[in-house]
PDB file with SEQRES, HELIX, SHEET and CRYST1 records, atoms N, CA, C and O in Angstrom:
SEQRES   1 A   46  UNK UNK UNK UNK UNK UNK UNK UNK UNK UNK UNK UNK UNK          
SEQRES   2 A   46  UNK UNK UNK UNK UNK UNK UNK UNK UNK UNK UNK UNK UNK          
SEQRES   3 A   46  UNK UNK UNK UNK UNK UNK UNK UNK UNK UNK UNK UNK UNK          
SEQRES   4 A   46  UNK UNK UNK UNK UNK UNK UNK                                  
HELIX    1 AA1 UNK A   29  UNK A   32  1                                   4    
HELIX    2 AA2 UNK A   38  UNK A   44  1                                   7    
SHEET    1 AA1 2 UNK A  18  UNK A  21  0                                        
SHEET    2 AA1 2 UNK A  24  UNK A  28 -1                                        
CRYST1    1.000    1.000    1.000  90.00  90.00  90.00 P 1           1          
ATOM      1  N   UNK A   1      70.991  32.660 165.302  1.00  0.00           N  
ATOM      2  CA  UNK A   1      70.047  31.632 164.929  1.00  0.00           C  
ATOM      3  C   UNK A   1      70.790  30.314 164.773  1.00  0.00           C  
ATOM      4  O   UNK A   1      71.890  30.271 164.223  1.00  0.00           O  
ATOM      5  N   UNK A   2      70.193  29.262 165.252  1.00  0.00           N  
ATOM      6  CA  UNK A   2      70.834  27.965 165.153  1.00  0.00           C  
ATOM      7  C   UNK A   2      70.365  27.189 163.941  1.00  0.00           C  
ATOM      8  O   UNK A   2      69.643  27.699 163.084  1.00  0.00           O  
ATOM      9  N   UNK A   3      70.798  25.936 163.898  1.00  0.00           N  
ATOM     10  CA  UNK A   3      70.425  25.061 162.785  1.00  0.00           C  
ATOM     11  C   UNK A   3      68.960  24.648 162.832  1.00  0.00           C  
ATOM     12  O   UNK A   3      68.470  24.043 161.878  1.00  0.00           O  
ATOM     13  N   UNK A   4      68.257  24.953 163.897  1.00  0.00           N  
ATOM     14  CA  UNK A   4      66.873  24.533 164.039  1.00  0.00           C  
ATOM     15  C   UNK A   4      65.882  25.583 163.543  1.00  0.00           C  
ATOM     16  O   UNK A   4      64.716  25.560 163.939  1.00  0.00           O  
ATOM     17  N   UNK A   5      66.318  26.492 162.692  1.00  0.00           N  
ATOM     18  CA  UNK A   5      65.456  27.549 162.169  1.00  0.00           C  
ATOM     19  C   UNK A   5      64.360  26.967 161.297  1.00  0.00           C  
ATOM     20  O   UNK A   5      64.572  26.015 160.545  1.00  0.00           O  
ATOM     21  N   UNK A   6      63.185  27.561 161.418  1.00  0.00           N  
ATOM     22  CA  UNK A   6      62.067  27.194 160.564  1.00  0.00           C  
ATOM     23  C   UNK A   6      61.778  28.368 159.648  1.00  0.00           C  
ATOM     24  O   UNK A   6      61.686  29.509 160.099  1.00  0.00           O  
ATOM     25  N   UNK A   7      61.635  28.087 158.361  1.00  0.00           N  
ATOM     26  CA  UNK A   7      61.359  29.129 157.379  1.00  0.00           C  
ATOM     27  C   UNK A   7      60.009  28.839 156.764  1.00  0.00           C  
ATOM     28  O   UNK A   7      59.721  27.712 156.363  1.00  0.00           O  
ATOM     29  N   UNK A   8      59.184  29.872 156.694  1.00  0.00           N  
ATOM     30  CA  UNK A   8      57.841  29.722 156.137  1.00  0.00           C  
ATOM     31  C   UNK A   8      57.621  30.810 155.094  1.00  0.00           C  
ATOM     32  O   UNK A   8      57.873  31.986 155.356  1.00  0.00           O  
ATOM     33  N   UNK A   9      57.158  30.425 153.933  1.00  0.00           N  
ATOM     34  CA  UNK A   9      56.817  31.374 152.879  1.00  0.00           C  
ATOM     35  C   UNK A   9      55.319  31.598 152.932  1.00  0.00           C  
ATOM     36  O   UNK A   9      54.529  30.664 152.790  1.00  0.00           O  
ATOM     37  N   UNK A  10      54.938  32.854 153.139  1.00  0.00           N  
ATOM     38  CA  UNK A  10      53.531  33.211 153.194  1.00  0.00           C  
ATOM     39  C   UNK A  10      53.215  34.023 151.953  1.00  0.00           C  
ATOM     40  O   UNK A  10      53.730  35.125 151.760  1.00  0.00           O  
ATOM     41  N   UNK A  11      52.353  33.452 151.112  1.00  0.00           N  
ATOM     42  CA  UNK A  11      51.999  34.128 149.862  1.00  0.00           C  
ATOM     43  C   UNK A  11      51.201  35.387 150.172  1.00  0.00           C  
ATOM     44  O   UNK A  11      50.294  35.391 151.005  1.00  0.00           O  
ATOM     45  N   UNK A  12      51.568  36.445 149.479  1.00  0.00           N  
ATOM     46  CA  UNK A  12      50.876  37.712 149.652  1.00  0.00           C  
ATOM     47  C   UNK A  12      50.448  38.264 148.315  1.00  0.00           C  
ATOM     48  O   UNK A  12      50.340  37.535 147.329  1.00  0.00           O  
ATOM     49  N   UNK A  13      50.206  39.552 148.293  1.00  0.00           N  
ATOM     50  CA  UNK A  13      49.817  40.205 147.045  1.00  0.00           C  
ATOM     51  C   UNK A  13      50.362  41.622 147.034  1.00  0.00           C  
ATOM     52  O   UNK A  13      50.808  42.136 148.059  1.00  0.00           O  
ATOM     53  N   UNK A  14      50.321  42.235 145.888  1.00  0.00           N  
ATOM     54  CA  UNK A  14      50.727  43.631 145.783  1.00  0.00           C  
ATOM     55  C   UNK A  14      52.222  43.853 145.766  1.00  0.00           C  
ATOM     56  O   UNK A  14      52.677  44.978 145.970  1.00  0.00           O  
ATOM     57  N   UNK A  15      53.008  42.797 145.526  1.00  0.00           N  
ATOM     58  CA  UNK A  15      54.447  42.971 145.433  1.00  0.00           C  
ATOM     59  C   UNK A  15      55.151  43.157 146.764  1.00  0.00           C  
ATOM     60  O   UNK A  15      56.293  43.615 146.794  1.00  0.00           O  
ATOM     61  N   UNK A  16      54.504  42.817 147.856  1.00  0.00           N  
ATOM     62  CA  UNK A  16      55.111  42.972 149.178  1.00  0.00           C  
ATOM     63  C   UNK A  16      56.044  41.801 149.427  1.00  0.00           C  
ATOM     64  O   UNK A  16      55.648  40.646 149.268  1.00  0.00           O  
ATOM     65  N   UNK A  17      57.280  42.088 149.816  1.00  0.00           N  
ATOM     66  CA  UNK A  17      58.261  41.066 150.170  1.00  0.00           C  
ATOM     67  C   UNK A  17      58.880  41.516 151.481  1.00  0.00           C  
ATOM     68  O   UNK A  17      59.590  42.521 151.526  1.00  0.00           O  
ATOM     69  N   UNK A  18      58.613  40.777 152.544  1.00  0.00           N  
ATOM     70  CA  UNK A  18      59.151  41.130 153.847  1.00  0.00           C  
ATOM     71  C   UNK A  18      59.787  39.915 154.486  1.00  0.00           C  
ATOM     72  O   UNK A  18      59.336  38.786 154.288  1.00  0.00           O  
ATOM     73  N   UNK A  19      60.836  40.153 155.254  1.00  0.00           N  
ATOM     74  CA  UNK A  19      61.501  39.103 156.014  1.00  0.00           C  
ATOM     75  C   UNK A  19      61.285  39.423 157.484  1.00  0.00           C  
ATOM     76  O   UNK A  19      61.657  40.493 157.967  1.00  0.00           O  
ATOM     77  N   UNK A  20      60.673  38.466 158.188  1.00  0.00           N  
ATOM     78  CA  UNK A  20      60.406  38.613 159.620  1.00  0.00           C  
ATOM     79  C   UNK A  20      61.152  37.499 160.342  1.00  0.00           C  
ATOM     80  O   UNK A  20      61.006  36.327 159.996  1.00  0.00           O  
ATOM     81  N   UNK A  21      61.946  37.856 161.336  1.00  0.00           N  
ATOM     82  CA  UNK A  21      62.702  36.889 162.128  1.00  0.00           C  
ATOM     83  C   UNK A  21      62.261  37.024 163.580  1.00  0.00           C  
ATOM     84  O   UNK A  21      62.368  38.097 164.174  1.00  0.00           O  
ATOM     85  N   UNK A  22      61.764  35.927 164.146  1.00  0.00           N  
ATOM     86  CA  UNK A  22      61.289  35.912 165.532  1.00  0.00           C  
ATOM     87  C   UNK A  22      60.296  37.048 165.796  1.00  0.00           C  
ATOM     88  O   UNK A  22      60.344  37.694 166.843  1.00  0.00           O  
ATOM     89  N   UNK A  23      59.399  37.284 164.836  1.00  0.00           N  
ATOM     90  CA  UNK A  23      58.370  38.303 164.992  1.00  0.00           C  
ATOM     91  C   UNK A  23      58.815  39.723 164.713  1.00  0.00           C  
ATOM     92  O   UNK A  23      58.016  40.653 164.815  1.00  0.00           O  
ATOM     93  N   UNK A  24      60.084  39.907 164.361  1.00  0.00           N  
ATOM     94  CA  UNK A  24      60.627  41.243 164.116  1.00  0.00           C  
ATOM     95  C   UNK A  24      60.887  41.436 162.624  1.00  0.00           C  
ATOM     96  O   UNK A  24      61.558  40.617 161.996  1.00  0.00           O  
ATOM     97  N   UNK A  25      60.354  42.523 162.056  1.00  0.00           N  
ATOM     98  CA  UNK A  25      60.567  42.839 160.650  1.00  0.00           C  
ATOM     99  C   UNK A  25      62.031  43.200 160.428  1.00  0.00           C  
ATOM    100  O   UNK A  25      62.543  44.150 161.019  1.00  0.00           O  
ATOM    101  N   UNK A  26      62.708  42.422 159.559  1.00  0.00           N  
ATOM    102  CA  UNK A  26      64.126  42.646 159.300  1.00  0.00           C  
ATOM    103  C   UNK A  26      64.387  43.252 157.927  1.00  0.00           C  
ATOM    104  O   UNK A  26      65.403  43.918 157.724  1.00  0.00           O  
ATOM    105  N   UNK A  27      63.473  43.025 156.980  1.00  0.00           N  
ATOM    106  CA  UNK A  27      63.633  43.584 155.640  1.00  0.00           C  
ATOM    107  C   UNK A  27      62.262  43.802 155.037  1.00  0.00           C  
ATOM    108  O   UNK A  27      61.380  42.953 155.159  1.00  0.00           O  
ATOM    109  N   UNK A  28      62.083  44.949 154.380  1.00  0.00           N  
ATOM    110  CA  UNK A  28      60.824  45.252 153.712  1.00  0.00           C  
ATOM    111  C   UNK A  28      61.099  45.840 152.338  1.00  0.00           C  
ATOM    112  O   UNK A  28      61.645  46.937 152.220  1.00  0.00           O  
ATOM    113  N   UNK A  29      60.718  45.104 151.301  1.00  0.00           N  
ATOM    114  CA  UNK A  29      60.845  45.609 149.933  1.00  0.00           C  
ATOM    115  C   UNK A  29      59.977  46.843 149.761  1.00  0.00           C  
ATOM    116  O   UNK A  29      60.360  47.789 149.072  1.00  0.00           O  
ATOM    117  N   UNK A  30      58.815  46.832 150.382  1.00  0.00           N  
ATOM    118  CA  UNK A  30      57.901  47.968 150.264  1.00  0.00           C  
ATOM    119  C   UNK A  30      58.543  49.241 150.829  1.00  0.00           C  
ATOM    120  O   UNK A  30      58.425  50.311 150.232  1.00  0.00           O  
ATOM    121  N   UNK A  31      59.211  49.128 151.960  1.00  0.00           N  
ATOM    122  CA  UNK A  31      59.840  50.295 152.585  1.00  0.00           C  
ATOM    123  C   UNK A  31      61.074  50.765 151.818  1.00  0.00           C  
ATOM    124  O   UNK A  31      61.286  51.965 151.649  1.00  0.00           O  
ATOM    125  N   UNK A  32      61.893  49.802 151.350  1.00  0.00           N  
ATOM    126  CA  UNK A  32      63.152  50.155 150.688  1.00  0.00           C  
ATOM    127  C   UNK A  32      63.040  50.251 149.172  1.00  0.00           C  
ATOM    128  O   UNK A  32      63.952  50.738 148.505  1.00  0.00           O  
ATOM    129  N   UNK A  33      61.907  49.780 148.627  1.00  0.00           N  
ATOM    130  CA  UNK A  33      61.651  49.820 147.182  1.00  0.00           C  
ATOM    131  C   UNK A  33      62.697  49.040 146.377  1.00  0.00           C  
ATOM    132  O   UNK A  33      63.088  49.435 145.279  1.00  0.00           O  
ATOM    133  N   UNK A  34      63.134  47.918 146.962  1.00  0.00           N  
ATOM    134  CA  UNK A  34      64.084  47.032 146.277  1.00  0.00           C  
ATOM    135  C   UNK A  34      64.080  45.682 146.965  1.00  0.00           C  
ATOM    136  O   UNK A  34      63.689  45.555 148.126  1.00  0.00           O  
ATOM    137  N   UNK A  35      64.527  44.668 146.218  1.00  0.00           N  
ATOM    138  CA  UNK A  35      64.718  43.350 146.806  1.00  0.00           C  
ATOM    139  C   UNK A  35      66.047  43.318 147.550  1.00  0.00           C  
ATOM    140  O   UNK A  35      66.945  44.096 147.230  1.00  0.00           O  
ATOM    141  N   UNK A  36      66.189  42.439 148.530  1.00  0.00           N  
ATOM    142  CA  UNK A  36      67.467  42.337 149.243  1.00  0.00           C  
ATOM    143  C   UNK A  36      68.524  41.670 148.380  1.00  0.00           C  
ATOM    144  O   UNK A  36      68.214  40.838 147.528  1.00  0.00           O  
ATOM    145  N   UNK A  37      69.750  42.037 148.606  1.00  0.00           N  
ATOM    146  CA  UNK A  37      70.889  41.364 147.981  1.00  0.00           C  
ATOM    147  C   UNK A  37      71.066  40.021 148.694  1.00  0.00           C  
ATOM    148  O   UNK A  37      70.662  39.860 149.845  1.00  0.00           O  
ATOM    149  N   UNK A  38      71.672  39.067 147.999  1.00  0.00           N  
ATOM    150  CA  UNK A  38      71.910  37.751 148.596  1.00  0.00           C  
ATOM    151  C   UNK A  38      72.623  37.864 149.936  1.00  0.00           C  
ATOM    152  O   UNK A  38      72.264  37.182 150.895  1.00  0.00           O  
ATOM    153  N   UNK A  39      73.621  38.717 149.999  1.00  0.00           N  
ATOM    154  CA  UNK A  39      74.416  38.863 151.217  1.00  0.00           C  
ATOM    155  C   UNK A  39      73.559  39.377 152.375  1.00  0.00           C  
ATOM    156  O   UNK A  39      73.766  38.990 153.525  1.00  0.00           O  
ATOM    157  N   UNK A  40      72.598  40.249 152.069  1.00  0.00           N  
ATOM    158  CA  UNK A  40      71.722  40.762 153.115  1.00  0.00           C  
ATOM    159  C   UNK A  40      70.863  39.650 153.710  1.00  0.00           C  
ATOM    160  O   UNK A  40      70.694  39.571 154.927  1.00  0.00           O  
ATOM    161  N   UNK A  41      70.327  38.797 152.849  1.00  0.00           N  
ATOM    162  CA  UNK A  41      69.513  37.689 153.337  1.00  0.00           C  
ATOM    163  C   UNK A  41      70.327  36.718 154.176  1.00  0.00           C  
ATOM    164  O   UNK A  41      69.871  36.254 155.221  1.00  0.00           O  
ATOM    165  N   UNK A  42      71.530  36.416 153.714  1.00  0.00           N  
ATOM    166  CA  UNK A  42      72.412  35.502 154.459  1.00  0.00           C  
ATOM    167  C   UNK A  42      72.701  36.088 155.838  1.00  0.00           C  
ATOM    168  O   UNK A  42      72.682  35.363 156.832  1.00  0.00           O  
ATOM    169  N   UNK A  43      72.966  37.384 155.911  1.00  0.00           N  
ATOM    170  CA  UNK A  43      73.276  38.034 157.184  1.00  0.00           C  
ATOM    171  C   UNK A  43      72.088  37.979 158.144  1.00  0.00           C  
ATOM    172  O   UNK A  43      72.278  37.882 159.356  1.00  0.00           O  
ATOM    173  N   UNK A  44      70.866  38.041 157.613  1.00  0.00           N  
ATOM    174  CA  UNK A  44      69.683  37.992 158.477  1.00  0.00           C  
ATOM    175  C   UNK A  44      69.551  36.677 159.211  1.00  0.00           C  
ATOM    176  O   UNK A  44      68.981  36.625 160.301  1.00  0.00           O  
ATOM    177  N   UNK A  45      70.076  35.608 158.621  1.00  0.00           N  
ATOM    178  CA  UNK A  45      69.913  34.275 159.200  1.00  0.00           C  
ATOM    179  C   UNK A  45      71.208  33.711 159.758  1.00  0.00           C  
ATOM    180  O   UNK A  45      71.273  32.524 160.078  1.00  0.00           O  
ATOM    181  N   UNK A  46      72.229  34.529 159.879  1.00  0.00           N  
ATOM    182  CA  UNK A  46      73.514  34.069 160.413  1.00  0.00           C  
ATOM    183  C   UNK A  46      73.573  34.252 161.907  1.00  0.00           C  
ATOM    184  O   UNK A  46      74.582  33.919 162.530  1.00  0.00           O  
TER     185      UNK A  46                                                      
END                                                                             
């Protein structure tokens, strides 16, 4: 990913937290039953 990345926060409900990059689900709190670590989020956008 380059410096031209666009990040959008979409409000949801039910405690769902998902990270989608270029239409692909990269992290799901619902599936893993935990929030991502800082390092995991950084790696998703590196």
